[in-house]
The first five atom37 places (N, CA, C, CB, O) and aatype in JSON, in Angstrom:
{
  "aatype": [12, 6, 1, 19, 15, 3, 19, 13, 7, 9, 18, 11, 2, 10, 1, 9, 9, 13, 14, 16, 6, 5, 5, 0, 2, 6, 17, 19, 11, 11, 14, 2, 11, 0, 13, 7, 2, 17, 16, 0, 9, 6, 19, 12, 19, 3, 3, 10, 15, 16, 19, 1, 1, 18, 10, 3, 15, 5, 10, 19],
  "atom_mask": [
    [1, 1, 1, 1, 1],
    [1, 1, 1, 1, 1],
    [1, 1, 1, 1, 1],
    [1, 1, 1, 1, 1],
    [1, 1, 1, 1, 1],
    [1, 1, 1, 1, 1],
    [1, 1, 1, 1, 1],
    [1, 1, 1, 1, 1],
    [1, 1, 1, 0, 1],
    [1, 1, 1, 1, 1],
    [1, 1, 1, 1, 1],
    [1, 1, 1, 1, 1],
    [1, 1, 1, 1, 1],
    [1, 1, 1, 1, 1],
    [1, 1, 1, 1, 1],
    [1, 1, 1, 1, 1],
    [1, 1, 1, 1, 1],
    [1, 1, 1, 1, 1],
    [1, 1, 1, 1, 1],
    [1, 1, 1, 1, 1],
    [1, 1, 1, 1, 1],
    [1, 1, 1, 1, 1],
    [1, 1, 1, 1, 1],
    [1, 1, 1, 1, 1],
    [1, 1, 1, 1, 1],
    [1, 1, 1, 1, 1],
    [1, 1, 1, 1, 1],
    [1, 1, 1, 1, 1],
    [1, 1, 1, 1, 1],
    [1, 1, 1, 1, 1],
    [1, 1, 1, 1, 1],
    [1, 1, 1, 1, 1],
    [1, 1, 1, 1, 1],
    [1, 1, 1, 1, 1],
    [1, 1, 1, 1, 1],
    [1, 1, 1, 0, 1],
    [1, 1, 1, 1, 1],
    [1, 1, 1, 1, 1],
    [1, 1, 1, 1, 1],
    [1, 1, 1, 1, 1],
    [1, 1, 1, 1, 1],
    [1, 1, 1, 1, 1],
    [1, 1, 1, 1, 1],
    [1, 1, 1, 1, 1],
    [1, 1, 1, 1, 1],
    [1, 1, 1, 1, 1],
    [1, 1, 1, 1, 1],
    [1, 1, 1, 1, 1],
    [1, 1, 1, 1, 1],
    [1, 1, 1, 1, 1],
    [1, 1, 1, 1, 1],
    [1, 1, 1, 1, 1],
    [1, 1, 1, 1, 1],
    [1, 1, 1, 1, 1],
    [1, 1, 1, 1, 1],
    [1, 1, 1, 1, 1],
    [1, 1, 1, 1, 1],
    [1, 1, 1, 1, 1],
    [1, 1, 1, 1, 1],
    [1, 1, 1, 1, 1]
  ],
  "atom_positions": [
    [[38.98, -156.1, 58.33], [38.8, -157.01, 57.22], [38.55, -158.44, 57.72], [40.02, -156.97, 56.3], [37.82, -159.2, 57.09]],
    [[39.16, -158.79, 58.84], [38.97, -160.13, 59.4], [37.51, -160.36, 59.8], [39.88, -160.34, 60.61], [36.98, -161.45, 59.62]],
    [[36.88, -159.33, 60.34], [35.47, -159.46, 60.74], [34.58, -159.74, 59.53], [34.99, -158.19, 61.47], [33.66, -160.55, 59.61]],
    [[34.85, -159.07, 58.44], [34.07, -159.3, 57.21], [34.26, -160.74, 56.75], [34.48, -158.3, 56.1], [33.3, -161.4, 56.36]],
    [[35.49, -161.2, 56.78], [35.78, -162.59, 56.4], [35.05, -163.57, 57.3], [37.3, -162.85, 56.45], [34.5, -164.57, 56.83]],
    [[35.03, -163.29, 58.6], [34.31, -164.16, 59.54], [32.81, -164.19, 59.25], [34.56, -163.7, 60.99], [32.19, -165.25, 59.28]],
    [[32.24, -163.03, 58.98], [30.8, -162.97, 58.68], [30.48, -163.82, 57.44], [30.34, -161.51, 58.46], [29.53, -164.61, 57.46]],
    [[31.26, -163.64, 56.39], [31.01, -164.43, 55.17], [31.27, -165.91, 55.4], [31.89, -163.93, 54.03], [30.55, -166.75, 54.88]],
    [[32.3, -166.23, 56.2], [32.58, -167.63, 56.5], [31.48, -168.28, 57.3], [0.0, 0.0, 0.0], [31.11, -169.43, 57.05]],
    [[30.94, -167.56, 58.28], [29.82, -168.08, 59.08], [28.62, -168.32, 58.18], [29.46, -167.1, 60.23], [27.98, -169.37, 58.25]],
    [[28.3, -167.35, 57.35], [27.16, -167.49, 56.44], [27.33, -168.7, 55.53], [26.98, -166.21, 55.59], [26.42, -169.51, 55.37]],
    [[28.52, -168.82, 54.93], [28.79, -169.94, 54.01], [28.65, -171.27, 54.73], [30.2, -169.8, 53.4], [28.03, -172.2, 54.21]],
    [[29.24, -171.38, 55.91], [29.17, -172.64, 56.66], [27.74, -172.99, 57.06], [30.04, -172.54, 57.91], [27.35, -174.16, 56.99]],
    [[26.98, -172.0, 57.47], [25.58, -172.28, 57.82], [24.81, -172.8, 56.62], [24.9, -171.01, 58.37], [23.98, -173.69, 56.76]],
    [[25.08, -172.25, 55.45], [24.39, -172.7, 54.23], [24.79, -174.13, 53.87], [24.71, -171.76, 53.05], [23.98, -174.88, 53.31]],
    [[26.01, -174.52, 54.18], [26.47, -175.88, 53.9], [25.9, -176.87, 54.91], [28.01, -175.95, 53.91], [25.44, -177.95, 54.54]],
    [[25.93, -176.5, 56.18], [25.53, -177.41, 57.26], [24.03, -177.62, 57.31], [26.02, -176.88, 58.6], [23.56, -178.74, 57.5]],
    [[23.27, -176.55, 57.13], [21.82, -176.63, 57.28], [21.14, -176.53, 55.91], [21.31, -175.51, 58.21], [21.41, -175.61, 55.14]],
    [[20.25, -177.49, 55.62], [19.6, -177.51, 54.31], [18.65, -176.33, 54.07], [18.85, -178.79, 54.15], [18.4, -175.97, 52.92]],
    [[18.12, -175.74, 55.14], [17.19, -174.62, 54.95], [17.65, -173.41, 55.75], [15.76, -175.02, 55.35], [18.34, -173.53, 56.76]],
    [[17.24, -172.25, 55.27], [17.55, -171.01, 55.98], [16.9, -171.01, 57.36], [17.07, -169.79, 55.16], [17.48, -170.51, 58.32]],
    [[15.71, -171.57, 57.45], [15.01, -171.63, 58.73], [15.81, -172.42, 59.77], [13.62, -172.27, 58.55], [15.91, -172.01, 60.92]],
    [[16.39, -173.55, 59.36], [17.19, -174.34, 60.29], [18.42, -173.57, 60.75], [17.62, -175.67, 59.64], [18.78, -173.62, 61.93]],
    [[19.06, -172.86, 59.84], [20.23, -172.06, 60.2], [19.83, -170.96, 61.17], [20.88, -171.45, 58.93], [20.52, -170.71, 62.16]],
    [[18.71, -170.3, 60.9], [18.23, -169.24, 61.8], [17.89, -169.78, 63.18], [17.01, -168.55, 61.2], [18.15, -169.12, 64.19]],
    [[17.32, -170.96, 63.23], [17.0, -171.57, 64.52], [18.28, -171.92, 65.28], [16.14, -172.83, 64.33], [18.35, -171.72, 66.5]],
    [[19.28, -172.44, 64.58], [20.53, -172.84, 65.23], [21.21, -171.65, 65.9], [21.48, -173.48, 64.21], [21.67, -171.76, 67.04]],
    [[21.27, -170.51, 65.22], [21.98, -169.36, 65.8], [21.26, -168.79, 67.01], [22.16, -168.29, 64.76], [21.85, -168.02, 67.77]],
    [[19.99, -169.14, 67.2], [19.2, -168.62, 68.33], [19.06, -169.62, 69.48], [17.83, -168.23, 67.85], [18.47, -169.3, 70.51]],
    [[19.6, -170.82, 69.3], [19.48, -171.88, 70.31], [20.7, -171.91, 71.21], [19.3, -173.24, 69.64], [21.83, -171.79, 70.72]],
    [[20.52, -172.06, 72.53], [21.68, -172.22, 73.41], [22.51, -173.42, 72.95], [21.24, -172.4, 74.89], [21.98, -174.46, 72.56]],
    [[23.83, -173.25, 73.01], [24.74, -174.28, 72.51], [25.78, -174.61, 73.57], [25.42, -173.81, 71.19], [26.46, -173.71, 74.08]],
    [[25.91, -175.88, 73.92], [26.89, -176.29, 74.93], [28.3, -175.88, 74.55], [26.83, -177.8, 75.13], [29.11, -175.56, 75.42]],
    [[28.6, -175.89, 73.26], [29.94, -175.51, 72.79], [30.28, -174.05, 73.13], [30.05, -175.73, 71.29], [31.45, -173.68, 73.19]],
    [[29.25, -173.25, 73.34], [29.44, -171.83, 73.68], [29.03, -171.54, 75.12], [28.64, -170.95, 72.72], [28.64, -170.42, 75.43]],
    [[29.12, -172.54, 75.99], [28.74, -172.34, 77.39], [27.27, -172.06, 77.56], [0.0, 0.0, 0.0], [26.88, -171.29, 78.44]],
    [[26.44, -172.68, 76.73], [24.99, -172.49, 76.71], [24.54, -171.09, 76.27], [24.43, -172.77, 78.07], [23.39, -170.71, 76.49]],
    [[25.44, -170.35, 75.66], [25.07, -169.09, 75.01], [24.63, -169.43, 73.6], [26.27, -168.06, 75.01], [24.99, -170.49, 73.08]],
    [[23.86, -168.57, 72.98], [23.5, -168.77, 71.58], [24.65, -168.29, 70.7], [22.17, -168.02, 71.23], [25.5, -167.51, 71.14]],
    [[24.65, -168.76, 69.47], [25.69, -168.31, 68.53], [25.6, -166.79, 68.32], [25.57, -169.05, 67.18], [26.62, -166.12, 68.2]],
    [[24.39, -166.28, 68.27], [24.23, -164.82, 68.09], [24.84, -164.06, 69.26], [22.73, -164.46, 67.94], [25.51, -163.05, 69.06]],
    [[24.62, -164.54, 70.47], [25.19, -163.87, 71.65], [26.71, -163.89, 71.59], [24.7, -164.55, 72.94], [27.35, -162.9, 71.94]],
    [[27.28, -164.98, 71.16], [28.74, -165.09, 71.06], [29.26, -164.19, 69.94], [29.17, -166.55, 70.81], [30.29, -163.54, 70.09]],
    [[28.54, -164.15, 68.82], [28.98, -163.35, 67.67], [29.06, -161.86, 67.99], [28.05, -163.56, 66.5], [29.84, -161.14, 67.37]],
    [[28.27, -161.39, 68.93], [28.29, -159.96, 69.28], [29.71, -159.54, 69.68], [27.3, -159.66, 70.43], [30.16, -158.46, 69.32]],
    [[30.39, -160.4, 70.43], [31.73, -160.07, 70.91], [32.85, -160.8, 70.18], [31.83, -160.37, 72.36], [33.99, -160.34, 70.18]],
    [[32.54, -161.95, 69.56], [33.62, -162.78, 69.04], [33.18, -163.63, 67.84], [34.16, -163.68, 70.14], [32.86, -164.81, 67.99]],
    [[33.16, -163.02, 66.69], [32.76, -163.74, 65.47], [33.66, -164.93, 65.19], [32.78, -162.79, 64.28], [33.19, -165.97, 64.72]],
    [[34.95, -164.78, 65.47], [35.89, -165.84, 65.1], [35.64, -167.14, 65.85], [37.3, -165.38, 65.35], [35.93, -168.21, 65.32]],
    [[35.12, -167.07, 67.08], [34.82, -168.3, 67.83], [33.73, -169.1, 67.12], [34.38, -167.96, 69.27], [33.84, -170.32, 66.98]],
    [[32.69, -168.43, 66.68], [31.6, -169.11, 65.98], [32.1, -169.64, 64.64], [30.39, -168.16, 65.78], [31.75, -170.75, 64.24]],
    [[32.9, -168.86, 63.95], [33.43, -169.33, 62.66], [34.3, -170.57, 62.85], [34.25, -168.22, 61.97], [34.16, -171.54, 62.1]],
    [[35.19, -170.56, 63.83], [36.04, -171.73, 64.07], [35.21, -172.95, 64.41], [37.05, -171.44, 65.19], [35.51, -174.05, 63.96]],
    [[34.17, -172.76, 65.22], [33.29, -173.88, 65.57], [32.64, -174.46, 64.32], [32.22, -173.42, 66.59], [32.65, -175.67, 64.12]],
    [[32.08, -173.6, 63.49], [31.41, -174.08, 62.28], [32.42, -174.72, 61.32], [30.68, -172.93, 61.58], [32.12, -175.74, 60.69]],
    [[33.6, -174.13, 61.21], [34.65, -174.74, 60.37], [34.94, -176.15, 60.84], [35.94, -173.88, 60.4], [35.12, -177.06, 60.02]],
    [[35.0, -176.35, 62.16], [35.33, -177.67, 62.7], [34.24, -178.69, 62.42], [35.57, -177.58, 64.21], [34.5, -179.89, 62.38]],
    [[33.02, -178.23, 62.22], [31.91, -179.14, 61.93], [31.96, -179.66, 60.49], [30.58, -178.45, 62.19], [31.29, -180.64, 60.16]],
    [[32.73, -179.01, 59.66], [32.82, -179.39, 58.25], [33.99, -180.33, 57.97], [32.94, -178.17, 57.39], [34.12, -180.82, 56.85]],
    [[34.81, -180.58, 58.95], [36.0, -181.43, 58.75], [35.62, -182.89, 58.76], [37.05, -181.17, 59.81], [36.49, -183.75, 58.61]]
  ]
}
């Protein structure tokens, strides 16, 4: 159940942070220093909660 919550939380945060779906899609495919230069998608494969926590922190 936690994974489902993380998926919905990531989706919701991306919609808030990025004005367009295209920008959100580009962000998840771009290497990110916060993830050790891995993309968000690469991190999500093993650890959805890390990406969710990162996005949550961007909204504070």
